N, C-alpha and C positions, 0 to 999 in steps of 0.2 A: 504493500500500500504506500501511496505517496502522502507524506505528512506536509500539507501546504503551509507556507509561512511567508506572507508578503505584507510588510508594514510600511514600506517606503520604496523609493525608486533607486536607492543607491547602496543598500547594505549588501554584503558579500553574497554574490549569486552562487547557488549550488545546483539548481535544476531549472531547465527552461525548455519550452517548445520553440523550435525554429522552423519556419515555413519551408516549403519545397517548391522548386520550379520544374521538377521532372514532369513530363507530359503536360506542359503548361497550355497546350492547345494553340490553335491558329491565332493570328492577329484579329482582335475583335472588330466587328463593324462599328462605325462611328456611333450609330444609334444605340449600341449596346454598352458604350463606355460608362463606367461608374463615377468618373470624376473628370474635371476639365483638363488636367494634365495628361492623362491617358488619351483623351480626345484630341488634344493638340498633336501628340506624337502619332496617333493613328492617321490623322489627316496629312501630316507632314511626311509620312512614310519612314519615320524614325523610331517606330515602336521596337522595344528591345527583343533580341532573339532569346530563345530558350537556352541555348548554350551559354551565352553571356550571363544570364541570370543564375543558372546553375553554378557557374564558376564563382560568381559574387557571393552566393549563399554559402558555398563551400569554404570560401575565405573566412567568413564569419565563424563557421563551425570549427575551423582550425584554431582560431583565436580562443574560442570558448573551451576547446579541449586543452589548450595550453594552460588555462587557468583551472583545470580539473572540474569543469562544470558538466553535469550530466545533461546531455542533449537529446530530447525527444523530437521525432519528426512525424508529420501526418502520414497516414497511409496514402499512397499515390493513387489519385483518381485520374482516369484517362482523359486527356484533353480538357484540363480544368485548372484554373488559376488558384493555387493554394499558398501563395507567398506570404500573405499578411495574416499571420497567426494571431496577432493581437486583436484583430477585428472580431473574431468569433467567440472569444471567451477571455476572462480576466480573473485574477485572484486578488482578494483583499483578506488579510489575516489568514484564516484557515478555510475560507470558503471560495469555491469557484463558481462564477456566474456565467452561464451560457448565454451569449448575447442574442438579442432579437435583431438580426441583421437583414439586409436586403433579401427578399425571398429567393432571388436567383442564386444565392450563395449558401443555402441551407445544407447542401451536401458537404460543405467544408467542415461543418460541425461533426457529422458522422465520421469523417476521416480522422478526427482526433479522439474517437471513442476509446482507443487504446490508452489514452492518458486519463480521461475523466472517469473511466470505469475502474481505474486503480485508486480512486479517491473515495473515501467513505461516503455512502449515499446521503447521509445527514448533512454533508458539507457541499452538496451539489445543488445549485439553484437555477431555475429558469424563471425569469420575470414574466408577469402577465403580458398577453399579446399587445396591449396598448402601449407598453413600455418599449421604446426603441433605444438601443444603446450599443455602442461599440467600444472596445477596450482602449482605442487611441484617445478617447475622451476622458478616461478614468485614471487618476493618479493618487494612490494612497500616499500620504505624507505625514506620518506620525499621528497626531490627534485629528488631522484633517483628511478628507477625501476631496480632491479637486476634480471637478467634472466640467468638461466643455459641453455646451448645449446651443440650441437656437430657439429663442422665445417668440419669434415672429408668428403672426397668424397665418402667414403663407408658408409655414414649415413644409407642408406636403408638396410645395412647388419646387423644392430644392432636393436634388439627388445627393447634394453635398451635406444636407442636414441629417445627421446620423443618430443623434441622441436628443430625446425630447424631455420636457420637464416632468412628465409622468414617471420616467425612469429615474430622474434625480430624486423625486419624492420616494420612490420604491427603494432606492439605495439607502436613503436616510432611515427608512423603517427597518431595513435589514441590519443597519449598523447604528443603533440609537445612541451609542456612546461616542460616535465620531461627529465632528463638525463638517457637514457637507457644504462645500462652497462651489457654486456654479458660476460659469463664465459664458456670457453671450457672445458667440463668435460670428465673424463676417462670413457670409456664404455667397458663392456664385456658381452657377452650373457651367459657365463658359470661360471664365477668366481665372486661371490658376494663381495669378499674382495678387488677386483680390479675393481670395477664398481660403479660409482655414478649415480644411476637411475635418480635422480633429484638433483637440487642445494641444496635442504634441506636435502639431504643425506650426505652432506659434509660441510655444512655451515648454520648457522642461527644467525641473529642479535637478541640481547636481550635488555631489558631495562638497564638503568644505564650505557649506553655506552659500554656494554659488547657484546661478540659474541662467538659462538662455531665454530671451523674450523678444517678441516682435510686436510692437505697439499696434500696428494697423490690423492685426488679426482679431482685435477685440472691438466689439461694437460699443461697449460702454467704457468710456475713459476711466471712470471711477474704479471699475474692476481691474483694469490694467494698473492703475495707481495703487490699488490695494496690494497687488503682487509686488510692486516696487517697494512699498513700505515693509512688506513681510520679509523680503530677502535683502533689502537695501539696494538702492539703485547702483551703488558702487560695486556691488557683488554680481551684477547682471551683465551678461554679454548681450548687447543690443543689436539685433539682427536687422539688416536692410531688407527691402522688399525683394531684391534679387536673391539674397541669401535665404530668405524664407521660401522662395520659389524652388531653390535648390535643396531645400529640406534641412538647413543647418541645425534646426532645433530638434531634429529627429534622430539624435545619436542614442547610444545605449550604455548605461553604466554597469560594469561587472562588479565594481565595489566603489567605495567612497573616493578611491584614488585612481581607479583604472576605468577608462572610457574607450569604447569602440567608436570610431568616427570615419567618415568618408575621406579618402586621401586628398581630394581636391579642396577640402574646406580649410585652405591655408590660414586665413585670418583667424578663424575659430580655433584651429588646432594649435596655432602659435600662442593664442591667449590661454588656452587650457594648460599648455605646458608652463607658461609663465605663472600660472596659479598653482603649480605643483602637481598636476595630474600626469599620469602615464597615459599617453594616447596611442592606442593600437589602430593604425590606419589600414583600411581595407578599400578596395574598389567597389563602389555601389551606385555609380552614376546611371547605369542602365535600369536597375530596379527603381531608382528615383523617378524615372519617366512615367511610372504608374501612380505617382502621387503619394508614395510612402517610402520610408527608408528603414533605418536599423531598428528603431523602437517598434515600428509597425509590424516587422517580420519576426519579432521575438515576443514570447509570452512567458514571463517568469512564473515559476511554480514555488520555488523555495529560495529564500534568502536567509542568511544568519540573523 
């Protein structure tokens, strides 16, 4: 049995689900794109190849093995995109929550049954149907759970709106001793530079009291200011619009001191090293073309 334990984003990682790009399927049609960045690359003819994405994921697996992390992979589904493991489930404390994701992606949940069937039934939760939530919007952080959402009445018009307020309320009920803090995020179906698909596309806490943040990802300035006050503006790496588009906030912490980052994030990686972090650089620019990066494709199960 897997004894789940996730209380924050940065404690020493011991077990994780890493997505797979094997049998990823053909390039989607434009009308089937789940996000504006994928759409952009489908139209431009620059959508990533299966071989490149497999190689990028294997580079991450290699780093995780280097740090003695147990790595679980989904069962391979034929011609199916299973890269973004964070979307379909997430762990808070000793509970795994199976996400209510886009209906087209429900088979991805079945492909990780090998993991959640190894978890005690009393710690597996599926939220009610009206609760939409994906793991990229959910960040346990000590006494807090940070959740990205979209509060607009036109929620259903946005394929990029993945977590609703019904889910925020449900998470608060599930974890009554936590402070659930939600953040209203900017959404666009067509412009990836003006859309935060998930909270981890515009914000991520790091070890050493640091954080990465992109102001324009937030619809409510006071919620952005709240995060600056919480972490201290001087402790935040402020991401530009182009860096947000490249997914600079979507890196992944193995521990409070060690971070996996994309090798082209020169400004960010230099800053991280200047703050005392060990940065394990990997190629991930092809996977980034689908609107997700390192945090999106990893789903932690156990941290110390």
